[in-house]
N, CA, C and O atoms as CSV, one atom per row, in Angstrom:
chain,resi,resn,atom,element,x,y,z
A,1,MET,N,N,6.441,-4.265,-9.653
A,1,MET,CA,C,5.864,-4.332,-8.310
A,1,MET,C,C,4.363,-4.604,-8.381
A,1,MET,O,O,3.826,-5.415,-7.627
A,2,GLN,N,N,3.704,-3.909,-9.300
A,2,GLN,CA,C,2.261,-4.059,-9.397
A,2,GLN,C,C,1.865,-5.477,-9.807
A,2,GLN,O,O,0.874,-6.016,-9.314
A,3,GLY,N,N,2.641,-6.078,-10.707
A,3,GLY,CA,C,2.345,-7.446,-11.136
A,3,GLY,C,C,2.465,-8.447,-9.995
A,3,GLY,O,O,1.658,-9.370,-9.876
A,4,ALA,N,N,3.475,-8.256,-9.164
A,4,ALA,CA,C,3.647,-9.151,-8.015
A,4,ALA,C,C,2.494,-9.013,-7.036
A,4,ALA,O,O,2.058,-9.997,-6.439
A,5,LEU,N,N,2.002,-7.795,-6.870
A,5,LEU,CA,C,0.860,-7.601,-5.968
A,5,LEU,C,C,-0.384,-8.299,-6.508
A,5,LEU,O,O,-1.139,-8.907,-5.750
A,6,TRP,N,N,-0.595,-8.209,-7.829
A,6,TRP,CA,C,-1.767,-8.870,-8.400
A,6,TRP,C,C,-1.652,-10.388,-8.319
A,6,TRP,O,O,-2.658,-11.079,-8.152
A,7,ILE,N,N,-0.444,-10.906,-8.436
A,7,ILE,CA,C,-0.249,-12.352,-8.267
A,7,ILE,C,C,-0.589,-12.758,-6.832
A,7,ILE,O,O,-1.227,-13.787,-6.608
A,8,GLY,N,N,-0.164,-11.952,-5.868
A,8,GLY,CA,C,-0.505,-12.220,-4.470
A,8,GLY,C,C,-1.997,-12.148,-4.219
A,8,GLY,O,O,-2.549,-12.951,-3.466
A,9,VAL,N,N,-2.655,-11.177,-4.857
A,9,VAL,CA,C,-4.115,-11.065,-4.718
A,9,VAL,C,C,-4.786,-12.314,-5.290
A,9,VAL,O,O,-5.720,-12.849,-4.693
A,10,GLY,N,N,-4.311,-12.771,-6.440
A,10,GLY,CA,C,-4.874,-13.987,-7.033
A,10,GLY,C,C,-4.678,-15.203,-6.144
A,10,GLY,O,O,-5.570,-16.043,-6.025
A,11,ALA,N,N,-3.518,-15.296,-5.526
A,11,ALA,CA,C,-3.256,-16.413,-4.615
A,11,ALA,C,C,-4.178,-16.354,-3.398
A,11,ALA,O,O,-4.677,-17.383,-2.943
A,12,MET,N,N,-4.402,-15.155,-2.876
A,12,MET,CA,C,-5.284,-15.022,-1.709
A,12,MET,C,C,-6.736,-15.339,-2.076
A,12,MET,O,O,-7.460,-15.947,-1.287
A,13,VAL,N,N,-7.153,-14.929,-3.264
A,13,VAL,CA,C,-8.520,-15.259,-3.707
A,13,VAL,C,C,-8.667,-16.770,-3.872
A,13,VAL,O,O,-9.702,-17.338,-3.524
A,14,ALA,N,N,-7.628,-17.419,-4.402
A,14,ALA,CA,C,-7.667,-18.887,-4.520
A,14,ALA,C,C,-7.746,-19.528,-3.139
A,14,ALA,O,O,-8.475,-20.500,-2.946
A,15,LEU,N,N,-6.998,-18.988,-2.176
A,15,LEU,CA,C,-7.048,-19.516,-0.812
A,15,LEU,C,C,-8.419,-19.303,-0.182
A,15,LEU,O,O,-8.891,-20.152,0.574
A,16,VAL,N,N,-9.063,-18.178,-0.487
A,16,VAL,CA,C,-10.426,-17.954,-0.007
A,16,VAL,C,C,-11.357,-19.043,-0.529
A,16,VAL,O,O,-12.181,-19.576,0.213
A,17,GLY,N,N,-11.219,-19.367,-1.808
A,17,GLY,CA,C,-12.066,-20.416,-2.392
A,17,GLY,C,C,-11.807,-21.783,-1.796
A,17,GLY,O,O,-12.743,-22.518,-1.485
A,18,VAL,N,N,-10.544,-22.124,-1.638
A,18,VAL,CA,C,-10.182,-23.435,-1.079
A,18,VAL,C,C,-10.658,-23.556,0.366
A,18,VAL,O,O,-11.206,-24.587,0.756
A,19,SER,N,N,-10.450,-22.505,1.160
A,19,SER,CA,C,-10.866,-22.584,2.563
A,19,SER,C,C,-12.386,-22.574,2.690
A,19,SER,O,O,-12.925,-23.192,3.608
A,20,GLY,N,N,-13.085,-21.893,1.796
A,20,GLY,CA,C,-14.547,-21.957,1.798
A,20,GLY,C,C,-15.052,-23.350,1.480
A,20,GLY,O,O,-15.992,-23.840,2.104
A,21,LEU,N,N,-14.419,-23.983,0.502
A,21,LEU,CA,C,-14.781,-25.360,0.158
A,21,LEU,C,C,-14.483,-26.308,1.315
A,21,LEU,O,O,-15.279,-27.200,1.609
A,22,ALA,N,N,-13.338,-26.118,1.972
A,22,ALA,CA,C,-12.977,-26.985,3.095
A,22,ALA,C,C,-13.952,-26.815,4.260
A,22,ALA,O,O,-14.319,-27.794,4.910
A,23,GLU,N,N,-14.367,-25.587,4.523
A,23,GLU,CA,C,-15.337,-25.355,5.606
A,23,GLU,C,C,-16.691,-25.958,5.253
A,23,GLU,O,O,-17.379,-26.498,6.119
A,24,TRP,N,N,-17.068,-25.868,4.000
A,24,TRP,CA,C,-18.335,-26.463,3.558
A,24,TRP,C,C,-18.285,-27.985,3.728
A,24,TRP,O,O,-19.250,-28.589,4.196
A,25,ARG,N,N,-17.150,-28.608,3.345
A,25,ARG,CA,C,-16.996,-30.053,3.513
A,25,ARG,C,C,-17.017,-30.436,4.987
A,25,ARG,O,O,-17.587,-31.462,5.358
A,26,ARG,N,N,-16.386,-29.602,5.836
A,26,ARG,CA,C,-16.368,-29.887,7.266
A,26,ARG,C,C,-17.773,-29.820,7.860
A,26,ARG,O,O,-18.104,-30.588,8.763
A,27,GLY,N,N,-18.579,-28.928,7.367
A,27,GLY,CA,C,-19.955,-28.826,7.855
A,27,GLY,C,C,-20.841,-29.986,7.437
A,27,GLY,O,O,-21.856,-30.260,8.079
A,28,ARG,N,N,-20.461,-30.667,6.365
A,28,ARG,CA,C,-21.267,-31.780,5.860
A,28,ARG,C,C,-20.681,-33.146,6.189
A,28,ARG,O,O,-21.070,-34.140,5.576
A,29,ARG,N,N,-19.759,-33.218,7.137
A,29,ARG,CA,C,-19.092,-34.491,7.435
A,29,ARG,C,C,-20.083,-35.485,8.059
A,29,ARG,O,O,-21.049,-35.100,8.718
A,30,ARG,N,N,-19.816,-36.738,7.835
A,30,ARG,CA,C,-20.686,-37.794,8.361
A,30,ARG,C,C,-20.402,-38.076,9.835
A,30,ARG,O,O,-21.324,-38.218,10.639
A,31,ASP,N,N,-19.126,-38.154,10.176
A,31,ASP,CA,C,-18.731,-38.454,11.548
A,31,ASP,C,C,-18.521,-37.134,12.300
A,31,ASP,O,O,-17.517,-36.451,12.097
A,32,LEU,N,N,-19.459,-36.787,13.153
A,32,LEU,CA,C,-19.409,-35.497,13.842
A,32,LEU,C,C,-18.264,-35.378,14.827
A,32,LEU,O,O,-17.927,-34.271,15.247
A,33,ASP,N,N,-17.657,-36.497,15.206
A,33,ASP,CA,C,-16.525,-36.459,16.131
A,33,ASP,C,C,-15.203,-36.119,15.438
A,33,ASP,O,O,-14.222,-35.794,16.108
A,34,ARG,N,N,-15.166,-36.188,14.113
A,34,ARG,CA,C,-13.938,-35.865,13.369
A,34,ARG,C,C,-13.994,-34.411,12.911
A,34,ARG,O,O,-14.271,-34.130,11.745
A,35,VAL,N,N,-13.732,-33.509,13.819
A,35,VAL,CA,C,-13.865,-32.082,13.533
A,35,VAL,C,C,-12.704,-31.565,12.695
A,35,VAL,O,O,-12.917,-30.776,11.775
A,36,GLY,N,N,-11.517,-31.981,12.986
A,36,GLY,CA,C,-10.348,-31.449,12.308
A,36,GLY,C,C,-9.714,-30.348,13.139
A,36,GLY,O,O,-10.249,-29.959,14.177
A,37,TRP,N,N,-8.576,-29.846,12.682
A,37,TRP,CA,C,-7.851,-28.868,13.493
A,37,TRP,C,C,-7.566,-27.566,12.752
A,37,TRP,O,O,-7.004,-26.641,13.340
A,38,MET,N,N,-7.937,-27.471,11.480
A,38,MET,CA,C,-7.681,-26.236,10.727
A,38,MET,C,C,-8.828,-25.239,10.942
A,38,MET,O,O,-9.994,-25.594,10.769
A,39,PRO,N,N,-8.505,-24.009,11.315
A,39,PRO,CA,C,-9.549,-22.984,11.488
A,39,PRO,C,C,-9.909,-22.365,10.128
A,39,PRO,O,O,-9.467,-21.257,9.827
A,40,TRP,N,N,-10.691,-23.052,9.316
A,40,TRP,CA,C,-10.934,-22.635,7.946
A,40,TRP,C,C,-11.625,-21.281,7.859
A,40,TRP,O,O,-11.324,-20.500,6.956
A,41,THR,N,N,-12.527,-20.989,8.760
A,41,THR,CA,C,-13.209,-19.701,8.713
A,41,THR,C,C,-12.225,-18.565,8.961
A,41,THR,O,O,-12.276,-17.548,8.270
A,42,PHE,N,N,-11.338,-18.720,9.928
A,42,PHE,CA,C,-10.333,-17.703,10.203
A,42,PHE,C,C,-9.385,-17.527,9.018
A,42,PHE,O,O,-9.034,-16.403,8.661
A,43,ILE,N,N,-8.976,-18.634,8.416
A,43,ILE,CA,C,-8.092,-18.572,7.249
A,43,ILE,C,C,-8.793,-17.848,6.104
A,43,ILE,O,O,-8.174,-17.046,5.404
A,44,GLN,N,N,-10.061,-18.124,5.914
A,44,GLN,CA,C,-10.818,-17.485,4.842
A,44,GLN,C,C,-10.932,-15.979,5.065
A,44,GLN,O,O,-10.770,-15.200,4.126
A,45,ILE,N,N,-11.207,-15.570,6.286
A,45,ILE,CA,C,-11.344,-14.145,6.586
A,45,ILE,C,C,-10.005,-13.429,6.415
A,45,ILE,O,O,-9.953,-12.343,5.839
A,46,MET,N,N,-8.932,-14.025,6.905
A,46,MET,CA,C,-7.618,-13.390,6.781
A,46,MET,C,C,-7.171,-13.312,5.321
A,46,MET,O,O,-6.593,-12.306,4.909
A,47,ALA,N,N,-7.429,-14.354,4.538
A,47,ALA,CA,C,-7.059,-14.334,3.124
A,47,ALA,C,C,-7.870,-13.280,2.375
A,47,ALA,O,O,-7.340,-12.601,1.495
A,48,LEU,N,N,-9.134,-13.141,2.713
A,48,LEU,CA,C,-9.961,-12.119,2.074
A,48,LEU,C,C,-9.468,-10.724,2.430
A,48,LEU,O,O,-9.416,-9.844,1.571
A,49,LEU,N,N,-9.109,-10.522,3.681
A,49,LEU,CA,C,-8.575,-9.230,4.107
A,49,LEU,C,C,-7.266,-8.916,3.380
A,49,LEU,O,O,-7.068,-7.792,2.919
A,50,LEU,N,N,-6.380,-9.895,3.276
A,50,LEU,CA,C,-5.121,-9.690,2.565
A,50,LEU,C,C,-5.348,-9.434,1.075
A,50,LEU,O,O,-4.620,-8.651,0.465
A,51,ALA,N,N,-6.336,-10.078,0.493
A,51,ALA,CA,C,-6.649,-9.839,-0.916
A,51,ALA,C,C,-7.143,-8.414,-1.121
A,51,ALA,O,O,-6.768,-7.765,-2.097
A,52,ILE,N,N,-7.966,-7.927,-0.227
A,52,ILE,CA,C,-8.478,-6.559,-0.337
A,52,ILE,C,C,-7.344,-5.549,-0.186
A,52,ILE,O,O,-7.243,-4.603,-0.966
A,53,VAL,N,N,-6.495,-5.751,0.814
A,53,VAL,CA,C,-5.363,-4.840,1.027
A,53,VAL,C,C,-4.403,-4.900,-0.159
A,53,VAL,O,O,-3.926,-3.864,-0.622
A,54,GLY,N,N,-4.123,-6.079,-0.642
A,54,GLY,CA,C,-3.235,-6.217,-1.793
A,54,GLY,C,C,-3.799,-5.566,-3.046
A,54,GLY,O,O,-3.056,-4.943,-3.804
A,55,ALA,N,N,-5.101,-5.700,-3.276
A,55,ALA,CA,C,-5.724,-5.058,-4.434
A,55,ALA,C,C,-5.673,-3.538,-4.304
A,55,ALA,O,O,-5.429,-2.833,-5.283
A,56,ALA,N,N,-5.902,-3.044,-3.104
A,56,ALA,CA,C,-5.820,-1.597,-2.890
A,56,ALA,C,C,-4.410,-1.078,-3.135
A,56,ALA,O,O,-4.234,-0.020,-3.739
A,57,LEU,N,N,-3.413,-1.812,-2.673
A,57,LEU,CA,C,-2.022,-1.397,-2.911
A,57,LEU,C,C,-1.649,-1.487,-4.386
A,57,LEU,O,O,-0.930,-0.631,-4.901
A,58,ALA,N,N,-2.138,-2.524,-5.065
A,58,ALA,CA,C,-1.847,-2.668,-6.494
A,58,ALA,C,C,-2.501,-1.556,-7.302
A,58,ALA,O,O,-1.905,-1.042,-8.249
A,59,LEU,N,N,-3.710,-1.185,-6.936
A,59,LEU,CA,C,-4.384,-0.101,-7.646
A,59,LEU,C,C,-3.688,1.234,-7.393
A,59,LEU,O,O,-3.583,2.071,-8.289
A,60,LYS,N,N,-3.221,1.420,-6.179
A,60,LYS,CA,C,-2.524,2.668,-5.848
A,60,LYS,C,C,-1.170,2.741,-6.542
A,60,LYS,O,O,-0.731,3.826,-6.922
A,61,ALA,N,N,-0.497,1.596,-6.713
A,61,ALA,CA,C,0.815,1.575,-7.359
A,61,ALA,C,C,0.705,1.827,-8.861
A,61,ALA,O,O,1.662,2.278,-9.490
A,62,GLY,N,N,-0.454,1.536,-9.429
A,62,GLY,CA,C,-0.612,1.646,-10.878
A,62,GLY,C,C,-1.050,2.927,-11.358
A,62,GLY,O,O,-1.211,3.112,-12.565
């Protein structure tokens, strides 16, 4: 169980990195009218929250 939780935490941390990079790219776009439709900041915050909760559960399980 603990290993699966750590794998989930790793996946959420990777998603935090990817969504941070995507938001950074969106902020530096050349065409200001092409905003996009993905809420990268919200995805980043939720993934970070899930990573924290998952790490806490993994530490408690171990």
